[in-house]
Structure formats: C-alpha cells, structure tokens
ZAGUKE-981803 format. One record per residue (C-alpha): residue number from 1; residue in three letters; x, y, z. Coordinates in nm, 2 decimals, always signed. Example, Ala and Ser with C-alpha at 12.3 -4.5 7.8 and 13.67 -1.06 7.14 Angstrom:
residues 2
+-----+------+--------+--------+--------+
| seq | type |   east |  north |     up |
+-----+------+--------+--------+--------+
|   1 |  ala |  +1.23 |  -0.45 |  +0.78 |
|   2 |  ser |  +1.37 |  -0.11 |  +0.71 |
+-----+------+--------+--------+--------+
end
This chain:
residues 283
+-----+------+--------+--------+--------+
| seq | type |   east |  north |     up |
+-----+------+--------+--------+--------+
|   1 |  met |  -1.38 |  +1.13 |  +0.10 |
|   2 |  gly |  -1.40 |  +1.05 |  +0.46 |
|   3 |  ile |  -1.18 |  +1.16 |  +0.75 |
|   4 |  ala |  -1.14 |  +1.10 |  +1.12 |
|   5 |  ile |  -0.93 |  +1.35 |  +1.32 |
|   6 |  ile |  -0.71 |  +1.20 |  +1.60 |
|   7 |  glu |  -0.62 |  +1.43 |  +1.89 |
|   8 |  gly |  -0.42 |  +1.27 |  +2.16 |
|   9 |  gln |  -0.56 |  +0.92 |  +2.22 |
|  10 |  lys |  -0.91 |  +0.97 |  +2.08 |
|  11 |  ile |  -1.10 |  +1.05 |  +1.77 |
|  12 |  ala |  -1.20 |  +1.41 |  +1.80 |
|  13 |  ala |  -1.40 |  +1.46 |  +1.48 |
|  14 |  arg |  -1.53 |  +1.28 |  +1.17 |
|  15 |  ala |  -1.67 |  +1.39 |  +0.84 |
|  16 |  ser |  -1.73 |  +1.29 |  +0.48 |
|  17 |  trp |  -1.81 |  +1.45 |  +0.14 |
|  18 |  leu |  -1.95 |  +1.32 |  -0.19 |
|  19 |  ile |  -1.75 |  +1.44 |  -0.49 |
|  20 |  his |  -1.85 |  +1.48 |  -0.85 |
|  21 |  pro |  -1.59 |  +1.29 |  -1.06 |
|  22 |  pro |  -1.43 |  +1.45 |  -1.37 |
|  23 |  glu |  -1.64 |  +1.21 |  -1.58 |
|  24 |  leu |  -1.98 |  +1.13 |  -1.44 |
|  25 |  tyr |  -1.97 |  +0.75 |  -1.48 |
|  26 |  phe |  -1.98 |  +0.48 |  -1.22 |
|  27 |  asp |  -1.89 |  +0.12 |  -1.29 |
|  28 |  pro |  -2.19 |  -0.09 |  -1.17 |
|  29 |  tyr |  -1.95 |  -0.31 |  -0.97 |
|  30 |  asn |  -1.81 |  -0.01 |  -0.79 |
|  31 |  thr |  -2.16 |  +0.11 |  -0.71 |
|  32 |  tyr |  -2.24 |  -0.24 |  -0.58 |
|  33 |  ile |  -1.94 |  -0.22 |  -0.35 |
|  34 |  his |  -1.99 |  +0.13 |  -0.20 |
|  35 |  gly |  -2.35 |  +0.21 |  -0.29 |
|  36 |  ile |  -2.28 |  +0.55 |  -0.45 |
|  37 |  thr |  -2.46 |  +0.63 |  -0.77 |
|  38 |  glu |  -2.43 |  +0.89 |  -1.04 |
|  39 |  glu |  -2.74 |  +1.05 |  -0.91 |
|  40 |  asp |  -2.59 |  +1.09 |  -0.56 |
|  41 |  val |  -2.31 |  +1.31 |  -0.69 |
|  42 |  ala |  -2.47 |  +1.48 |  -0.99 |
|  43 |  asp |  -2.51 |  +1.81 |  -0.79 |
|  44 |  lys |  -2.19 |  +1.78 |  -0.58 |
|  45 |  pro |  -1.88 |  +1.99 |  -0.65 |
|  46 |  glu |  -1.57 |  +1.85 |  -0.82 |
|  47 |  phe |  -1.25 |  +1.79 |  -0.62 |
|  48 |  asn |  -1.07 |  +2.11 |  -0.73 |
|  49 |  lys |  -1.36 |  +2.31 |  -0.58 |
|  50 |  leu |  -1.32 |  +2.14 |  -0.25 |
|  51 |  trp |  -0.94 |  +2.13 |  -0.23 |
|  52 |  asp |  -0.90 |  +2.46 |  -0.05 |
|  53 |  gly |  -1.11 |  +2.31 |  +0.23 |
|  54 |  phe |  -0.95 |  +1.97 |  +0.22 |
|  55 |  arg |  -0.59 |  +2.10 |  +0.22 |
|  56 |  gln |  -0.59 |  +2.16 |  +0.60 |
|  57 |  tyr |  -0.63 |  +1.79 |  +0.65 |
|  58 |  phe |  -0.32 |  +1.70 |  +0.45 |
|  59 |  glu |  -0.07 |  +1.98 |  +0.44 |
|  60 |  gly |  +0.20 |  +1.93 |  +0.71 |
|  61 |  arg |  +0.00 |  +1.65 |  +0.87 |
|  62 |  leu |  +0.06 |  +1.28 |  +0.95 |
|  63 |  val |  -0.21 |  +1.10 |  +0.75 |
|  64 |  val |  -0.32 |  +0.75 |  +0.84 |
|  65 |  ala |  -0.48 |  +0.51 |  +0.60 |
|  66 |  his |  -0.53 |  +0.13 |  +0.57 |
|  67 |  asn |  -0.35 |  -0.01 |  +0.26 |
|  68 |  ala |  -0.22 |  +0.35 |  +0.23 |
|  69 |  ser |  -0.04 |  +0.30 |  -0.10 |
|  70 |  phe |  -0.39 |  +0.27 |  -0.26 |
|  71 |  asp |  -0.52 |  +0.59 |  -0.09 |
|  72 |  met |  -0.21 |  +0.79 |  -0.18 |
|  73 |  ser |  -0.23 |  +0.67 |  -0.54 |
|  74 |  val |  -0.59 |  +0.79 |  -0.56 |
|  75 |  leu |  -0.49 |  +1.12 |  -0.41 |
|  76 |  arg |  -0.20 |  +1.17 |  -0.64 |
|  77 |  his |  -0.41 |  +1.08 |  -0.95 |
|  78 |  val |  -0.69 |  +1.33 |  -0.86 |
|  79 |  leu |  -0.44 |  +1.60 |  -0.79 |
|  80 |  asp |  -0.27 |  +1.53 |  -1.12 |
|  81 |  glu |  -0.61 |  +1.54 |  -1.29 |
|  82 |  tyr |  -0.66 |  +1.90 |  -1.18 |
|  83 |  gly |  -0.30 |  +2.01 |  -1.20 |
|  84 |  ile |  -0.28 |  +2.07 |  -0.82 |
|  85 |  pro |  +0.06 |  +2.05 |  -0.66 |
|  86 |  tyr |  +0.11 |  +1.77 |  -0.41 |
|  87 |  pro |  +0.09 |  +1.88 |  -0.04 |
|  88 |  gln |  +0.37 |  +1.81 |  +0.20 |
|  89 |  leu |  +0.27 |  +1.53 |  +0.43 |
|  90 |  ser |  +0.38 |  +1.21 |  +0.60 |
|  91 |  tyr |  +0.16 |  +0.90 |  +0.61 |
|  92 |  leu |  +0.13 |  +0.57 |  +0.80 |
|  93 |  cys |  -0.02 |  +0.26 |  +0.67 |
|  94 |  thr |  -0.23 |  +0.07 |  +0.94 |
|  95 |  arg |  -0.20 |  -0.25 |  +0.73 |
|  96 |  val |  +0.18 |  -0.24 |  +0.77 |
|  97 |  thr |  +0.13 |  -0.14 |  +1.14 |
|  98 |  ala |  -0.11 |  -0.43 |  +1.21 |
|  99 |  arg |  +0.13 |  -0.68 |  +1.06 |
| 100 |  arg |  +0.40 |  -0.56 |  +1.31 |
| 101 |  val |  +0.18 |  -0.53 |  +1.62 |
| 102 |  trp |  -0.05 |  -0.84 |  +1.57 |
| 103 |  pro |  +0.16 |  -1.10 |  +1.38 |
| 104 |  gly |  -0.01 |  -1.42 |  +1.28 |
| 105 |  leu |  -0.35 |  -1.30 |  +1.18 |
| 106 |  his |  -0.50 |  -1.49 |  +0.88 |
| 107 |  gly |  -0.52 |  -1.17 |  +0.69 |
| 108 |  tyr |  -0.47 |  -0.79 |  +0.73 |
| 109 |  gly |  -0.75 |  -0.63 |  +0.54 |
| 110 |  leu |  -0.94 |  -0.36 |  +0.73 |
| 111 |  thr |  -1.24 |  -0.59 |  +0.80 |
| 112 |  thr |  -1.02 |  -0.88 |  +0.92 |
| 113 |  val |  -0.81 |  -0.65 |  +1.16 |
| 114 |  cys |  -1.12 |  -0.48 |  +1.29 |
| 115 |  asp |  -1.30 |  -0.82 |  +1.35 |
| 116 |  tyr |  -0.99 |  -0.92 |  +1.55 |
| 117 |  leu |  -1.00 |  -0.60 |  +1.75 |
| 118 |  gly |  -1.38 |  -0.60 |  +1.80 |
| 119 |  val |  -1.42 |  -0.27 |  +1.60 |
| 120 |  glu |  -1.76 |  -0.25 |  +1.44 |
| 121 |  phe |  -1.80 |  -0.04 |  +1.12 |
| 122 |  lys |  -1.98 |  -0.03 |  +0.78 |
| 123 |  his |  -1.71 |  -0.12 |  +0.53 |
| 124 |  his |  -1.67 |  +0.08 |  +0.21 |
| 125 |  asp |  -1.84 |  +0.38 |  +0.36 |
| 126 |  ala |  -1.56 |  +0.65 |  +0.35 |
| 127 |  glu |  -1.62 |  +0.80 |  +0.69 |
| 128 |  glu |  -1.67 |  +0.47 |  +0.86 |
| 129 |  asp |  -1.35 |  +0.33 |  +0.70 |
| 130 |  ala |  -1.16 |  +0.64 |  +0.82 |
| 131 |  val |  -1.29 |  +0.60 |  +1.18 |
| 132 |  ala |  -1.21 |  +0.22 |  +1.17 |
| 133 |  cys |  -0.86 |  +0.30 |  +1.05 |
| 134 |  ala |  -0.81 |  +0.56 |  +1.32 |
| 135 |  glu |  -0.93 |  +0.30 |  +1.58 |
| 136 |  val |  -0.67 |  +0.05 |  +1.45 |
| 137 |  ala |  -0.39 |  +0.31 |  +1.49 |
| 138 |  leu |  -0.50 |  +0.40 |  +1.84 |
| 139 |  arg |  -0.54 |  +0.04 |  +1.95 |
| 140 |  ala |  -0.20 |  -0.04 |  +1.80 |
| 141 |  ser |  -0.05 |  +0.25 |  +2.01 |
| 142 |  his |  -0.22 |  +0.12 |  +2.32 |
| 143 |  gln |  -0.10 |  -0.24 |  +2.25 |
| 144 |  ile |  +0.27 |  -0.13 |  +2.26 |
| 145 |  ser |  +0.22 |  +0.15 |  +2.52 |
| 146 |  ala |  +0.30 |  +0.43 |  +2.27 |
| 147 |  thr |  +0.15 |  +0.77 |  +2.36 |
| 148 |  thr |  +0.16 |  +0.91 |  +2.00 |
| 149 |  ile |  +0.14 |  +0.78 |  +1.65 |
| 150 |  ala |  +0.50 |  +0.90 |  +1.59 |
| 151 |  glu |  +0.60 |  +0.69 |  +1.89 |
| 152 |  leu |  +0.41 |  +0.39 |  +1.75 |
| 153 |  met |  +0.61 |  +0.41 |  +1.43 |
| 154 |  glu |  +0.94 |  +0.45 |  +1.61 |
| 155 |  asn |  +0.87 |  +0.15 |  +1.84 |
| 156 |  thr |  +0.76 |  -0.08 |  +1.55 |
| 157 |  gly |  +1.04 |  +0.02 |  +1.31 |
| 158 |  ile |  +0.80 |  +0.17 |  +1.06 |
| 159 |  leu |  +0.92 |  +0.45 |  +0.84 |
| 160 |  ser |  +0.65 |  +0.69 |  +0.73 |
| 161 |  gly |  +0.56 |  +0.74 |  +0.37 |
| 162 |  gln |  +0.61 |  +1.08 |  +0.22 |
| 163 |  leu |  +0.41 |  +1.29 |  -0.03 |
| 164 |  his |  +0.56 |  +1.62 |  -0.14 |
| 165 |  pro |  +0.55 |  +1.86 |  -0.44 |
| 166 |  gly |  +0.84 |  +1.67 |  -0.60 |
| 167 |  gly |  +0.70 |  +1.31 |  -0.56 |
| 168 |  tyr |  +0.64 |  +1.05 |  -0.30 |
| 169 |  lys |  +0.78 |  +0.74 |  -0.13 |
| 170 |  ser |  +0.60 |  +0.45 |  +0.04 |
| 171 |  cys |  +0.55 |  +0.36 |  +0.40 |
| 172 |  his |  +0.76 |  +0.06 |  +0.49 |
| 173 |  val |  +0.93 |  -0.13 |  +0.77 |
| 174 |  arg |  +1.29 |  -0.04 |  +0.85 |
| 175 |  gln |  +1.51 |  -0.33 |  +0.76 |
| 176 |  thr |  +1.75 |  -0.43 |  +1.04 |
| 177 |  his |  +1.87 |  -0.77 |  +0.91 |
| 178 |  glu |  +2.10 |  -0.87 |  +0.63 |
| 179 |  gly |  +1.96 |  -1.03 |  +0.32 |
| 180 |  leu |  +1.78 |  -0.91 |  +0.00 |
| 181 |  ala |  +1.54 |  -0.68 |  +0.19 |
| 182 |  ala |  +1.84 |  -0.50 |  +0.34 |
| 183 |  ile |  +1.99 |  -0.40 |  -0.01 |
| 184 |  arg |  +2.00 |  -0.03 |  -0.07 |
| 185 |  ala |  +1.98 |  +0.15 |  -0.40 |
| 186 |  ala |  +2.30 |  +0.27 |  -0.56 |
| 187 |  ala |  +2.13 |  +0.61 |  -0.63 |
| 188 |  gly |  +1.81 |  +0.78 |  -0.52 |
| 189 |  asp |  +1.70 |  +0.92 |  -0.86 |
| 190 |  phe |  +1.44 |  +0.67 |  -0.98 |
| 191 |  asn |  +1.23 |  +0.65 |  -1.30 |
| 192 |  gln |  +0.88 |  +0.65 |  -1.15 |
| 193 |  his |  +0.75 |  +0.48 |  -1.47 |
| 194 |  his |  +0.98 |  +0.18 |  -1.43 |
| 195 |  pro |  +0.77 |  -0.14 |  -1.39 |
| 196 |  phe |  +0.95 |  -0.22 |  -1.06 |
| 197 |  phe |  +0.93 |  +0.13 |  -0.91 |
| 198 |  glu |  +0.77 |  +0.10 |  -0.56 |
| 199 |  lys |  +0.70 |  -0.27 |  -0.63 |
| 200 |  thr |  +0.80 |  -0.57 |  -0.42 |
| 201 |  val |  +0.98 |  -0.86 |  -0.59 |
| 202 |  val |  +1.04 |  -1.21 |  -0.46 |
| 203 |  phe |  +1.26 |  -1.47 |  -0.63 |
| 204 |  thr |  +1.22 |  -1.85 |  -0.63 |
| 205 |  gly |  +1.45 |  -2.10 |  -0.80 |
| 206 |  thr |  +1.79 |  -2.05 |  -0.95 |
| 207 |  leu |  +1.85 |  -1.76 |  -1.19 |
| 208 |  gln |  +2.06 |  -1.83 |  -1.50 |
| 209 |  ser |  +2.15 |  -1.48 |  -1.60 |
| 210 |  met |  +2.29 |  -1.35 |  -1.26 |
| 211 |  val |  +2.30 |  -1.44 |  -0.90 |
| 212 |  arg |  +2.00 |  -1.36 |  -0.69 |
| 213 |  lys |  +2.17 |  -1.08 |  -0.50 |
| 214 |  glu |  +2.26 |  -0.90 |  -0.82 |
| 215 |  ala |  +1.91 |  -0.94 |  -0.95 |
| 216 |  ala |  +1.78 |  -0.79 |  -0.62 |
| 217 |  gln |  +2.02 |  -0.50 |  -0.64 |
| 218 |  arg |  +1.90 |  -0.42 |  -0.99 |
| 219 |  val |  +1.54 |  -0.42 |  -0.87 |
| 220 |  val |  +1.63 |  -0.19 |  -0.58 |
| 221 |  asn |  +1.82 |  +0.04 |  -0.82 |
| 222 |  ser |  +1.50 |  +0.07 |  -1.02 |
| 223 |  gly |  +1.32 |  +0.20 |  -0.71 |
| 224 |  gly |  +1.17 |  -0.14 |  -0.61 |
| 225 |  his |  +1.20 |  -0.36 |  -0.30 |
| 226 |  cys |  +1.29 |  -0.73 |  -0.26 |
| 227 |  gly |  +1.15 |  -0.97 |  -0.01 |
| 228 |  glu |  +1.27 |  -1.30 |  +0.12 |
| 229 |  ser |  +0.92 |  -1.45 |  +0.15 |
| 230 |  leu |  +0.58 |  -1.39 |  -0.01 |
| 231 |  ala |  +0.31 |  -1.17 |  +0.14 |
| 232 |  arg |  +0.00 |  -1.01 |  +0.01 |
| 233 |  glu |  +0.20 |  -0.70 |  -0.06 |
| 234 |  thr |  +0.43 |  -0.89 |  -0.30 |
| 235 |  asn |  +0.38 |  -0.76 |  -0.66 |
| 236 |  phe |  +0.60 |  -1.00 |  -0.86 |
| 237 |  leu |  +0.72 |  -1.36 |  -0.81 |
| 238 |  val |  +1.01 |  -1.43 |  -1.04 |
| 239 |  leu |  +1.06 |  -1.80 |  -1.14 |
| 240 |  gly |  +1.42 |  -1.90 |  -1.19 |
| 241 |  asp |  +1.48 |  -2.13 |  -1.49 |
| 242 |  leu |  +1.49 |  -2.44 |  -1.26 |
| 243 |  asp |  +1.15 |  -2.36 |  -1.11 |
| 244 |  phe |  +1.01 |  -2.27 |  -1.45 |
| 245 |  ser |  +1.12 |  -2.60 |  -1.60 |
| 246 |  lys |  +0.97 |  -2.78 |  -1.30 |
| 247 |  leu |  +0.64 |  -2.60 |  -1.35 |
| 248 |  lys |  +0.62 |  -2.74 |  -1.70 |
| 249 |  gly |  +0.65 |  -3.08 |  -1.55 |
| 250 |  gly |  +0.37 |  -3.01 |  -1.30 |
| 251 |  val |  +0.61 |  -2.96 |  -1.00 |
| 252 |  lys |  +0.56 |  -2.64 |  -0.80 |
| 253 |  ser |  +0.79 |  -2.48 |  -0.54 |
| 254 |  ser |  +0.65 |  -2.38 |  -0.20 |
| 255 |  lys |  +0.67 |  -2.01 |  -0.30 |
| 256 |  leu |  +0.47 |  -2.08 |  -0.62 |
| 257 |  lys |  +0.21 |  -2.27 |  -0.43 |
| 258 |  lys |  +0.18 |  -1.99 |  -0.18 |
| 259 |  ala |  +0.16 |  -1.73 |  -0.47 |
| 260 |  glu |  -0.13 |  -1.92 |  -0.62 |
| 261 |  ser |  -0.30 |  -1.93 |  -0.29 |
| 262 |  leu |  -0.26 |  -1.56 |  -0.24 |
| 263 |  leu |  -0.39 |  -1.50 |  -0.60 |
| 264 |  ala |  -0.70 |  -1.71 |  -0.52 |
| 265 |  ser |  -0.77 |  -1.49 |  -0.21 |
| 266 |  gly |  -0.76 |  -1.17 |  -0.41 |
| 267 |  ser |  -0.39 |  -1.07 |  -0.41 |
| 268 |  asp |  -0.25 |  -0.91 |  -0.73 |
| 269 |  ile |  +0.08 |  -1.10 |  -0.74 |
| 270 |  glu |  +0.21 |  -1.15 |  -1.09 |
| 271 |  ile |  +0.41 |  -1.46 |  -1.16 |
| 272 |  ile |  +0.68 |  -1.40 |  -1.42 |
| 273 |  ser |  +0.96 |  -1.59 |  -1.58 |
| 274 |  glu |  +1.33 |  -1.49 |  -1.57 |
| 275 |  ala |  +1.31 |  -1.38 |  -1.93 |
| 276 |  glu |  +1.02 |  -1.15 |  -1.85 |
| 277 |  phe |  +1.20 |  -1.02 |  -1.55 |
| 278 |  leu |  +1.50 |  -0.93 |  -1.76 |
| 279 |  arg |  +1.28 |  -0.76 |  -2.02 |
| 280 |  met |  +1.11 |  -0.55 |  -1.75 |
| 281 |  leu |  +1.45 |  -0.46 |  -1.60 |
| 282 |  ala |  +1.55 |  -0.31 |  -1.93 |
| 283 |  glu |  +1.25 |  -0.08 |  -1.96 |
+-----+------+--------+--------+--------+
end
C-alpha cells in the first residue's frame, strides 16, 4: 500500500508498506507488472496486523485514488477477508476528475494523464502511484482555481464516493441534463449482488421488449447507471434486436464499432443481446 498526504496545496508526506497476503501466492503476470515477489513479502505482516496503523489514513478522511472504484473494491475485499468493519470515508476518483478538467485527451489512465501534465513517476509502484495521483488532484485544483479538493469537486460537479460500515457508493458526476443519465432510482435499497449494481449500461438499436427509457429505469432501479454514449467506464453495451440482426449481416452501428475499439485498447466492456439483458435484469 502506498499513500501521499495532501495538506493545503502540497504533498506533505509519503510512505508505503509491503503486506503479506492471506495466501502467499503471486501470479507471475502480476509480479511482472509491479515487481513484487513472494520472497519480498514472506516476512511482512498481514493486513489485519497493520490496520490499526492504517486506519488513521482512512477514517473520516477524503481519500483520492485514480480509477478509485478499483482501489475501493480492493480495500473492501481485504477488509471483508479479515472481518474488519468498513471505515467511514469519502473518496474522489482522479480519473473522473481528469475527464472533467481536461476533456479531449486520448485516454485517462494515470500514465496518460501524467504524461499530459508532465508528471514523472514509476508506474505500478504503490507509493509512486499515490504521489502521482495526488499531483493530478492538485493540478486539477490549480487548473480551475480551486483552493481545496472539496472545492474542486463542487466546481466540477463531481459527487464523492462513500465507504461506510453499511456499504458504499461510487464517485460520479452530478447529472444536470435530461436523458437516460438523469434517471433516478425508484428506491435506494439495492441488491449489491445484482449484475447491474454500480455498473454503467449503454443501449444501441431498438429494443423489442420495452422502450429504452423503461429499460434504463430498470437498470437504475437495480443500482446501476445509464449513459448516452460509450466511454471506457461503460460496463455493458446492450444491442437492440435491430442492431443484433444487422450484426449477423456484418453491419455494425457506430456504438458497436466504438465498443470494439475500446475492447481492443483494454476496456472491459461486455456486449450483450437484449435477451441476455432481460435475463440479467431478472437476477
């Protein structure tokens, strides 16, 4: 784990720790990415032994991370592994922030954003990544003349994510326009195991079972989100029957072409038929 402490408009401290996983096994590909081996952590403490010291960096804090949904997922899973209650915290995703502050970049991964900003760092080193993420947040604040991270979020229309003992919700942009993205859930009690919970769904083509707005409402009622256009954060592209029949004939919609392009660049978008969409809704 790596951290960078922001105080005012500067990074005041930085640190990192190696942690012994519950099961001492490293996938060779992961070691290739971050360089950490089983031998490196063999004599290090497990997460539950470090949590009392870590808690101060989370409890009651605003935590910043790049592609924060991933980091928060890792944190939740390791806390669940040891039966540790979730801390109460808010969090900001600098990937979401960068998309708002610097629109039009060819990508919004941490390396791409830092290259654009001229921030040098060693990627996949936890401490270096944390410092780079902090730099992105500080430079975004400077870009829009915000004096605090809270002001940065307010001025960009970003709503912080939340983690608390009862659960969590994602960091996202406040929707101020009409359309599928503006649809609100009929109730706030979601099944967190539903396949569309905290997922973003985009539709293309004509649905046969219901109008698109009704389909979007059902996604949102399941705890998901609907977008008007595809982005790297999109999780599912639903093909209406018309688009699905065209696909069989070799004809592809612009959204489907973009989805395939995003898949080729490493996105995890899943392209599903209307029938599969209906099956997933019923789960």
